[in-house]
C-alpha positions in Angstrom: 17.2 13.0 41.2 20.5 11.3 41.1 21.6 9.2 38.1 22.7 5.7 38.7 24.8 3.5 36.4 24.5 -0.2 36.3 27.1 -2.7 35.0 24.4 -5.0 33.6 20.6 -5.2 33.4 20.6 -7.8 36.2 21.8 -5.1 38.6 18.9 -2.8 37.8 15.9 -2.8 40.2 12.7 -4.4 39.0 10.4 -1.6 37.7 7.9 -3.5 35.6 4.5 -4.5 36.8 3.7 -8.2 37.0 0.7 -9.4 34.9 -2.5 -9.0 36.9 -1.2 -6.2 39.0 -3.9 -3.5 39.3 -1.3 -0.8 39.0 -0.5 -2.1 35.5 -3.9 -1.2 34.2 -3.7 2.3 35.7 -0.3 2.8 34.1 -1.6 1.7 30.7 -4.6 3.9 31.0 -2.4 6.8 32.0 -0.1 6.4 29.0 -3.1 6.2 26.6 -4.7 9.3 28.2 -1.5 11.2 28.0 -1.2 10.3 24.3 -4.8 11.2 23.6 -4.5 14.5 25.4 -1.2 15.7 23.9 -0.7 13.7 20.7 -4.0 13.2 19.0 -3.2 13.8 15.3 -5.9 13.5 12.7 -5.4 12.1 9.3 -8.1 12.2 6.7 -9.6 8.7 6.1 -9.0 6.8 2.9 -6.3 5.5 0.7 -4.0 7.9 -1.0 -2.0 7.2 -4.2 0.8 9.5 -5.2 2.5 10.0 -8.5 5.7 11.1 -6.9 7.5 11.0 -3.6 7.5 14.8 -3.6 3.7 14.8 -3.8 3.4 12.4 -0.8 5.9 14.5 1.2 4.0 17.7 0.4 0.7 16.1 1.7 2.4 14.7 4.8 3.8 18.2 5.5 0.3 19.8 5.1 -1.2 17.3 7.5 1.6 17.9 10.0 1.0 21.7 9.9 -2.7 21.3 10.3 -2.2 18.9 13.2 0.2 21.3 14.9 -2.1 24.2 14.5 -5.0 22.2 15.9 -2.7 21.2 18.8 -1.9 24.9 19.5 -5.5 25.9 19.3 -6.6 23.2 21.6 -4.0 24.0 24.3 -4.4 27.8 23.9 -8.0 27.4 25.0 -7.0 25.5 28.1 -4.6 28.1 29.3 
């Protein structure tokens, strides 16, 4: 696919859907489904208080690791 440069935004072709266009709803649903399928992290519910920034960062890292492992397991089963 060739790359095109434009001098200003006015020179660019119109790519957005107009309000009410049925394709808009399909595009939004597609974006949400993509996110749900590929990027569905889980964070335990509740409010968390931290004594230090290091404690907060440690818990964030734990959640990130758990979410990545869940992502790998989910997509390992699909292949």
